[in-house]
C-alpha positions as CSV (number, residue, x, y, z in Angstrom):
1,M,12.0,191.8,323.5
2,S,8.8,189.7,323.7
3,T,8.3,187.4,326.7
4,L,9.4,183.8,326.2
5,V,7.0,181.3,327.4
6,V,7.9,178.1,329.6
7,P,6.9,175.1,327.6
8,D,4.9,172.6,329.9
9,A,7.7,169.9,329.0
10,L,10.2,171.8,330.5
11,L,7.9,172.7,333.7
12,T,7.0,168.9,334.4
13,E,10.6,167.9,333.9
14,M,11.8,170.2,336.5
15,A,8.6,169.2,338.8
16,N,9.7,165.7,338.8
17,G,13.5,166.3,338.9
18,W,16.2,166.7,336.6
19,F,17.7,163.1,336.8
20,H,14.7,160.9,336.9
21,S,14.2,158.6,333.9
22,D,10.9,158.2,331.5
23,V,10.0,154.9,333.2
24,F,10.1,156.9,336.7
25,I,8.3,159.8,335.5
26,W,5.5,157.7,333.8
27,M,5.1,155.3,336.8
28,K,5.0,158.5,339.3
29,S,2.2,160.3,337.2
30,N,0.1,157.0,337.0
31,H,0.9,155.7,340.7
32,D,-2.6,155.5,341.8
33,T,-4.1,153.7,338.7
34,L,-1.0,151.0,338.6
35,A,-1.4,150.7,342.4
36,Q,-5.4,150.7,342.1
37,A,-5.2,147.9,339.5
38,L,-2.4,145.9,340.8
39,G,-3.6,145.9,344.6
40,K,-1.4,142.9,346.2
41,K,-1.1,140.9,343.0
42,R,2.8,139.9,341.8
43,I,3.8,142.0,339.1
44,S,5.2,140.5,335.9
45,W,8.2,143.0,335.3
46,N,9.2,140.8,332.1
47,R,5.8,141.8,331.0
48,M,5.8,145.6,332.1
49,C,9.0,145.8,330.4
50,I,7.5,144.7,327.1
51,W,5.0,147.5,327.5
52,L,7.2,149.9,328.4
53,G,9.3,149.3,325.4
54,Q,6.2,149.6,323.0
55,F,5.6,152.8,324.8
56,G,8.8,154.2,324.1
57,L,9.9,154.7,327.8
58,T,13.5,154.2,328.6
59,D,15.8,154.3,331.9
60,R,18.1,156.9,332.6
61,H,20.7,155.7,329.8
62,G,18.2,155.7,326.9
63,K,17.5,152.1,327.1
64,T,14.5,149.8,327.3
65,P,14.4,148.9,330.9
66,T,15.4,145.5,332.1
67,P,12.9,143.8,334.6
68,E,15.3,144.5,337.5
69,T,15.4,148.2,336.6
70,A,11.7,148.2,336.3
71,R,11.1,146.6,339.8
72,Q,13.6,149.1,341.5
73,T,12.0,152.2,339.8
74,W,8.7,151.2,340.9
75,Y,10.0,150.8,344.3
76,R,11.7,154.2,344.4
77,V,8.2,155.7,343.1
78,R,6.3,154.3,345.6
79,K,8.8,155.8,348.2
80,A,8.8,159.0,346.8
81,V,4.8,159.2,346.4
82,L,4.7,158.2,350.4
83,R,7.1,161.1,351.4
84,E,5.1,163.6,349.4
85,K,2.0,162.2,351.0
86,A,3.4,162.5,354.5
87,E,4.8,166.0,353.7
88,R,1.1,167.4,352.4
89,E,-0.2,165.7,355.6
90,A,2.5,167.5,358.2
91,A,1.7,170.8,356.3
92,H,-1.9,170.4,356.7
93,L,-1.4,169.5,360.4
94,E,1.0,172.4,360.6
95,A,-1.7,175.0,359.2
96,L,-4.7,173.6,361.5
97,H,-2.3,174.0,364.4
98,L,-1.2,177.7,363.2
99,A,-5.2,178.5,362.9
100,A,-6.0,177.2,366.5
101,E,-3.0,178.9,367.8
102,R,-4.7,182.0,366.2
103,E,-8.1,181.5,367.2
104,S,-6.5,180.9,371.0
105,E,-5.3,184.2,371.0
106,K,-8.1,185.8,369.4
107,A,-10.1,184.5,372.2
108,A,-7.8,185.6,374.8
109,I,-7.6,189.2,373.3
110,Q,-11.6,189.3,373.5
111,A,-11.5,187.9,377.0
112,E,-9.2,190.6,378.1
113,I,-11.2,193.2,376.1
114,R,-14.4,192.3,377.8
115,Q,-12.8,192.0,381.1
116,R,-11.4,195.6,380.9
117,R,-14.5,196.7,379.6
118,E,-16.5,195.4,382.5
119,A,-13.9,196.3,385.1
120,E,-14.4,200.3,383.5
121,A,-18.0,199.9,383.5
122,A,-17.7,198.7,387.5
123,E,-15.4,202.0,388.0
124,K,-17.8,204.2,386.3
125,A,-20.6,202.9,388.3
126,A,-18.7,203.3,391.5
127,L,-17.7,206.7,391.0
128,R,-20.7,207.8,389.5
129,D,-22.3,206.4,393.1
130,K,-19.7,208.6,395.1
131,M,-20.6,211.5,393.3
132,E,-24.2,211.2,393.8
133,Q,-23.6,210.3,397.7
134,V,-21.6,213.7,397.4
135,G,-24.3,215.7,395.9
136,R,-26.9,214.1,398.5
137,D,-24.5,215.3,401.2
138,V,-23.8,218.7,400.0
139,A,-27.7,219.2,399.8
140,R,-28.2,218.1,403.0
141,R,-25.7,220.4,404.5
142,V,-27.0,223.6,402.2
143,Q,-30.4,222.5,403.2
144,A,-29.5,222.8,407.0
145,Q,-27.2,225.8,406.8
146,T,-30.3,227.4,405.0
147,E,-32.6,226.5,407.4
148,D,-30.2,227.6,410.2
149,Q,-30.0,231.1,408.3
150,T,-33.6,231.3,408.0
151,I,-34.0,230.9,411.8
152,A,-31.3,233.6,412.4
153,R,-33.2,235.8,410.2
154,V,-36.6,235.4,411.7
155,G,-34.9,235.7,415.2
156,D,-33.1,239.1,414.4
157,H,-36.4,240.8,412.6
158,E,-38.5,239.8,415.5
159,Q,-39.9,242.7,417.5
160,P,-42.5,243.1,420.6
161,A,-45.9,242.8,420.2
162,S,-46.4,246.9,421.5
163,A,-43.9,248.1,418.6
164,D,-45.1,250.8,416.6
165,V,-46.3,249.8,413.2
166,A,-45.0,253.0,411.5
167,S,-41.6,252.0,412.3
168,E,-41.7,249.3,410.0
169,E,-42.5,251.3,407.4
170,N,-39.5,253.3,408.2
171,V,-37.0,250.5,407.4
172,P,-34.3,252.0,404.8
173,Q,-35.1,250.2,401.4
174,E,-31.1,249.5,401.0
175,Q,-31.6,247.0,403.5
176,A,-34.2,244.8,401.7
177,R,-33.0,241.7,400.5
178,V,-34.9,241.4,397.6
179,R,-34.9,244.0,394.6
180,I,-37.4,244.1,392.3
181,G,-36.3,243.5,388.4
182,E,-32.6,242.3,389.5
183,V,-31.7,239.5,387.2
184,A,-29.7,236.6,388.9
185,R,-26.4,235.8,387.2
186,V,-25.6,232.4,385.9
187,V,-22.4,230.7,386.3
188,R,-21.9,227.8,383.7
189,M,-19.7,225.3,385.4
190,R,-16.7,223.9,383.2
191,T,-16.8,220.0,382.7
192,Q,-14.3,217.3,382.1
193,A,-11.8,217.5,379.3
194,P,-12.0,215.0,376.7
195,R,-9.6,212.1,377.0
196,Y,-8.1,210.0,374.4
197,G,-5.8,207.0,373.9
198,R,-4.2,205.3,376.8
199,D,-5.7,208.4,379.2
200,R,-9.2,206.8,378.7
201,D,-8.2,203.6,380.5
202,I,-6.7,205.2,383.2
203,P,-9.6,205.6,385.9
204,L,-10.7,209.2,387.4
205,P,-9.5,210.1,391.1
206,P,-12.2,209.8,393.8
207,P,-14.4,212.8,394.0
208,Y,-13.3,215.8,396.6
209,V,-15.1,216.0,399.5
210,G,-15.0,219.0,401.7
211,P,-15.5,223.0,401.3
212,R,-15.2,224.7,398.5
213,P,-11.5,226.4,398.8
214,A,-10.7,230.1,398.9
215,G,-9.6,231.4,395.5
216,M,-11.2,229.0,393.5
217,P,-12.8,230.4,390.1
218,E,-16.4,230.3,390.4
219,D,-17.0,228.5,387.3
220,L,-14.5,225.3,388.4
221,P,-16.8,222.3,390.0
222,L,-15.7,220.5,392.9
223,E,-15.0,217.4,390.7
224,A,-12.0,219.1,389.2
225,L,-9.9,219.0,392.8
226,M,-8.4,216.0,393.7
227,P,-9.3,214.5,397.2
228,L,-7.8,215.7,400.3
229,D,-6.1,212.3,400.8
230,A,-4.6,211.9,397.7
231,P,-0.5,211.0,398.0
232,G,0.7,214.0,395.9
233,I,3.9,212.1,395.6
234,D,5.0,210.6,392.1
235,D,7.2,207.2,391.8
236,K,10.4,208.7,392.7
237,G,8.9,210.6,395.7
238,M,8.8,214.0,394.2
239,Y,5.7,216.4,394.7
240,D,3.3,215.6,391.8
241,F,1.9,219.0,391.0
242,K,-0.5,217.6,388.8
243,Q,-2.4,215.7,391.7
244,L,-1.5,217.6,394.8
245,P,-4.4,217.1,397.6
246,G,-7.0,219.7,397.3
247,M,-5.7,221.3,394.2
248,P,-6.9,221.4,390.7
249,R,-6.1,218.2,388.9
250,R,-4.3,218.5,385.3
251,S,-6.2,215.8,383.8
252,F,-9.5,218.0,384.1
253,Y,-8.3,220.5,381.9
254,D,-7.8,220.4,378.1
255,N,-5.3,223.6,378.2
256,E,-2.3,223.6,380.5
257,R,-1.8,227.2,381.1
258,V,-5.3,227.5,382.4
259,W,-4.7,224.7,384.7
260,M,-1.8,226.6,386.0
261,M,-3.7,229.7,386.6
262,D,-6.1,228.2,388.6
263,C,-3.6,226.6,390.8
264,M,-2.0,230.0,391.0
265,A,-5.4,231.5,392.4
266,L,-5.9,229.2,395.0
267,I,-2.1,229.4,396.2
268,K,-2.5,233.3,396.4
269,A,-5.8,233.1,398.4
270,I,-3.7,231.5,401.1
271,P,-1.4,233.6,403.0
272,P,2.4,232.9,402.5
273,A,3.2,231.7,406.2
274,E,0.4,229.2,406.0
275,R,1.3,227.4,402.7
276,P,2.5,224.0,403.1
277,P,5.8,223.1,401.7
278,A,4.2,221.6,398.5
279,L,2.7,224.8,397.5
280,R,5.7,227.0,398.6
281,A,7.4,224.8,395.6
282,M,4.6,224.8,393.3
283,G,3.9,228.8,393.5
284,P,7.4,229.5,392.2
285,W,7.4,226.5,389.7
286,L,3.9,228.0,388.1
287,A,5.4,231.6,388.0
288,T,8.2,230.3,385.7
289,R,5.9,228.4,383.7
290,L,3.2,231.2,383.2
291,G,6.1,233.7,382.5
292,P,6.3,237.4,383.0
293,S,2.7,237.4,380.8
294,Y,0.7,236.6,383.7
295,R,-0.8,239.2,385.8
296,G,-2.8,236.8,388.1
């Protein structure tokens, strides 16, 4: 079945209303022209009715309109035009208001994003400064320790001036500290695991400052440890095993099992009698999670 085309006359009749007369529709369609031509002049409704009759325009009853009917129809047309104009202006103002609200929300979101980025940059800068300061402190301590060890070695190996030179030649080779041809073993330190989604907005904890704990894997950097002043307690007052003071933090790792095995290594390095309550609770928890396949 072919699609029927809606006649333009029907669309015009629907747009102007089902119960308006021909005179109303004609006056409304030509409102601007009639209003501009008439201005403030008085309208001769008798003459207007003669012209309306010549145009074949009728009232709602199909008759030639009377002067009073024509006058009332023109009055209703002017009210309808003013009402439609007011509705268009109100819709335009509403559209402007909505556009202004969207722009305001957009500006607020952009300002919030900018403030968040500035705060993140400031946190990163502060963390970088702390890490650099820790690096300098560690370098100074290592240098001082090296100097003390050098002074001690020199004192241990000093001999009286009258000592036999041949005795130096009889020193066993096993005591030599440098071995020719021995290649130093290089340890590649692990790095912070990538962070995604909302985890990127969570700032990293302050750096760990202190000696390297016993049992800590040699390829695990100190930045993987929580600072010693970390609370280690969650919002419910329970031990937060993922962020215990001096222990590897879970957020450093990409693999949870590797994190648990490193934590277990540090716990086993501490004698059972010397373990604090948090580690005594964490040990069995790790053993259960790792399962019987763990042989650390």
